[in-house]
C-alpha positions as CSV (number, residue, x, y, z in Angstrom):
1,M,46.7,82.1,83.4
2,P,45.5,80.1,80.3
3,G,46.2,76.5,80.6
4,Y,46.7,76.2,84.3
5,E,43.2,76.5,85.6
6,M,41.7,73.5,84.4
7,S,39.0,71.1,85.6
8,E,39.5,68.7,88.8
9,P,41.9,65.8,88.0
10,R,40.9,62.5,87.8
11,L,43.7,61.3,90.1
12,R,46.6,63.4,91.7
13,C,49.8,62.8,93.6
14,V,52.4,65.0,95.8
15,L,55.6,64.2,96.2
16,P,57.7,66.2,98.6
17,F,61.4,66.5,97.6
18,E,64.9,68.4,98.5
19,A,66.6,70.1,95.5
20,V,69.8,67.9,95.7
21,P,71.1,65.7,92.9
22,A,71.0,62.4,94.6
23,E,66.9,63.1,95.2
24,V,66.4,63.2,91.4
25,R,66.8,59.5,90.6
26,L,64.5,58.7,93.7
27,L,62.0,61.3,92.5
28,R,61.9,60.0,89.0
29,K,61.4,56.7,90.3
30,A,58.3,57.5,92.3
31,A,56.7,59.0,89.4
32,A,57.3,56.3,87.3
33,R,55.8,54.1,90.2
34,Q,52.8,56.2,90.3
35,L,52.1,56.2,86.8
36,S,52.5,52.4,87.1
37,Q,50.0,52.1,89.6
38,W,47.6,54.5,87.8
39,G,47.6,52.4,84.6
40,V,48.9,54.9,82.2
41,S,52.7,53.7,82.0
42,T,52.7,54.7,78.1
43,A,53.8,58.4,79.6
44,T,56.8,57.1,81.8
45,D,59.5,57.6,79.4
46,E,58.8,61.3,79.1
47,T,57.8,61.8,82.6
48,E,60.8,60.7,83.8
49,L,63.0,63.1,81.4
50,L,60.6,66.0,82.5
51,V,60.9,65.4,86.0
52,T,64.7,65.4,85.9
53,E,64.7,68.4,84.2
54,L,62.2,70.4,86.1
55,A,63.5,69.1,89.6
56,T,67.4,69.7,88.5
57,N,66.2,73.7,87.5
58,V,65.3,74.0,91.2
59,F,68.7,73.2,92.7
60,K,70.3,74.7,89.8
61,H,68.4,78.0,89.9
62,V,66.7,78.5,93.3
63,G,69.5,76.7,95.3
64,E,70.6,73.2,96.3
65,G,68.8,71.9,99.5
66,V,65.6,73.7,99.2
67,S,62.2,72.1,99.9
68,A,60.4,71.7,96.6
69,T,57.1,69.6,95.7
70,L,56.5,67.8,92.7
71,V,52.6,67.3,91.7
72,L,51.1,64.4,89.5
73,E,47.9,65.1,88.3
74,W,45.8,62.7,85.6
75,R,43.2,64.4,83.8
76,G,41.8,62.6,81.3
77,E,44.1,62.2,78.1
78,R,46.5,64.5,79.9
79,L,49.3,63.9,82.7
80,R,50.4,67.2,84.2
81,L,53.4,67.8,86.2
82,E,54.1,70.8,88.4
83,V,57.1,71.4,90.7
84,H,56.5,74.0,93.1
85,D,59.6,76.2,94.9
86,K,59.9,79.2,97.2
87,S,61.4,81.4,94.7
88,Q,59.2,83.8,92.6
89,V,62.2,84.2,90.1
90,M,60.5,83.1,86.8
91,P,62.8,81.0,84.6
92,T,63.8,82.4,81.2
93,P,64.7,80.2,78.2
94,K,68.0,81.0,76.4
95,S,68.7,81.6,72.8
96,A,68.9,78.4,70.9
97,D,72.6,78.9,70.3
98,C,73.4,79.7,73.6
99,D,76.5,77.8,75.0
100,E,75.2,78.3,78.6
101,E,73.4,75.0,80.2
102,C,71.3,77.5,82.3
103,G,67.8,77.7,80.2
104,R,68.2,74.8,78.2
105,G,65.9,72.8,80.0
106,L,63.1,75.0,79.2
107,H,63.6,74.3,75.2
108,L,63.5,70.4,76.2
109,L,60.2,71.1,78.1
110,A,58.7,72.9,75.1
111,A,59.9,70.0,72.9
112,L,58.6,67.0,75.3
113,A,55.4,68.6,76.6
114,V,51.6,69.5,74.7
115,D,51.8,72.5,77.0
116,W,53.8,74.1,79.8
117,G,53.9,77.4,81.5
118,T,55.0,78.9,85.0
119,V,52.6,80.5,87.5
120,L,53.5,82.6,90.7
121,T,52.1,81.1,93.9
122,A,51.3,82.6,97.4
123,A,54.5,80.6,98.5
124,G,56.8,81.1,95.4
125,K,56.2,79.5,92.1
126,A,55.2,76.5,90.3
127,V,56.3,75.7,86.7
128,W,54.5,72.9,85.1
129,C,54.0,71.0,82.0
130,E,51.5,68.3,80.4
131,V,52.2,64.9,78.6
132,A,49.8,63.3,76.5
133,I,48.7,60.1,77.5
134,T,47.7,57.2,74.9
135,S,44.4,56.3,75.5
136,G,44.7,52.6,76.0
137,R,42.4,49.7,77.4
138,A,44.0,50.3,80.8
139,C,43.3,53.7,81.0
140,R,39.8,53.3,80.1
141,R,39.6,50.4,82.6
142,I,40.7,53.0,85.3
143,E,38.0,55.9,84.6
144,R,35.6,53.1,84.5
145,A,36.7,51.9,87.6
146,V,36.6,55.6,89.4
147,E,33.4,56.6,88.1
148,A,31.9,53.6,89.2
149,L,33.4,54.1,92.6
150,E,32.6,57.5,92.6
151,K,28.7,56.6,92.7
152,Y,29.1,53.6,94.6
153,Q,27.2,53.8,97.9
154,G,26.9,57.5,97.4
155,C,30.5,58.1,97.6
156,T,30.6,61.3,95.6
157,S,28.6,63.1,98.6
158,A,31.7,62.7,100.3
159,I,34.1,63.8,98.3
160,G,34.3,67.5,98.1
161,S,38.1,68.2,97.1
162,R,40.1,65.5,95.2
163,G,42.6,65.0,97.9
164,R,43.8,62.1,100.2
165,R,40.3,61.7,101.7
166,W,38.9,61.4,98.5
167,E,41.3,58.6,97.3
168,A,40.8,56.7,100.8
169,V,36.9,56.8,100.1
170,L,37.5,55.3,96.8
171,E,40.0,52.5,98.3
172,E,37.2,51.7,101.0
173,S,34.4,51.9,98.6
174,A,36.8,49.4,96.3
175,I,36.9,47.0,99.3
176,E,33.2,47.1,100.1
177,L,32.5,46.6,96.0
178,I,34.5,43.3,96.0
179,A,33.2,42.2,99.0
180,D,29.5,42.7,97.9
181,L,30.6,41.1,94.1
182,L,32.1,37.9,96.2
183,H,28.7,37.7,98.1
184,W,26.5,37.7,95.2
185,T,28.8,35.1,93.7
186,A,28.6,32.9,96.4
187,A,24.6,33.6,96.1
188,R,24.3,32.4,92.8
189,G,26.1,29.0,94.2
190,Q,29.2,29.9,92.6
191,D,32.9,29.8,94.3
192,P,34.2,33.2,95.3
193,D,37.8,32.1,94.8
194,D,37.3,31.2,91.5
195,M,35.9,34.6,90.7
196,L,38.9,36.3,92.2
197,D,41.2,33.8,90.1
198,R,39.5,34.7,86.8
199,A,39.7,38.6,87.8
200,Q,43.4,38.1,88.3
201,V,43.6,36.4,85.1
202,H,41.8,39.5,83.2
203,Y,43.8,42.1,85.2
204,E,47.2,40.5,84.2
205,A,46.1,40.1,80.8
206,G,45.1,43.8,80.7
207,G,48.5,44.7,82.2
208,E,50.2,42.9,79.3
209,A,48.1,44.6,76.9
210,A,48.9,48.1,77.9
C-alpha cells in the first residue's frame, strides 16, 4: 500500500495496551516520554492527540478491553504512529455534517497528520499516520550519534533487524565509546571528570535550545 512500506526506521518503540479509557492516558504519557528520550519533543502535542484518537477508536469500534499495540517509529523528519488491533473491519470516515461521533476521529487524523492510512495485517489491521518533526539541533545531534554508534566497533554487522537487539547493541556501543573517550582524555593529561562535566553542560544547553 502506498505510504505504508517505507525505509527502516531510525528508532522504534512498541507499546502494547488494553483498549480501556484508563489506559489511554497512560499510553499518551508513555508516548510523550519516548519522544522526549529521542529528543523530538516538538511533535509531542500532535502525537498525544493522535494517540488518544487512535487508542479511543479501538475500544469504541473493536471492543473495550481488547489487546492492541501502539508502534512509534522515527523516520528522518517524520514520526510514524501505528495502532494494531485484531479486527479486520476497516474504519470509514463519516461525512463532515454527521452528528454521530463515530468516524470523526479520522477527520482529526487527516487534519493533524501529513499522511495516514489503514492496512490489513495477518492478525487484523493497522491504522497509521505520520507527523512532521521540526528539524532542530537536538534531532541532528541524535541522528549523528546513531550514525556514529552504528559504525563504532563494527556495530552495523551485528544489526540485521532494527529491533530490541539493535537498541541493545547501540547502548553497549555508547558505553564503550564514552569509556574510550575518557581514556583518551586521561592519556592527554586532562581530567575525565572535567570532560564529563563539560559534556553535561553541552547536553543541558542543547535540551533548553530544543
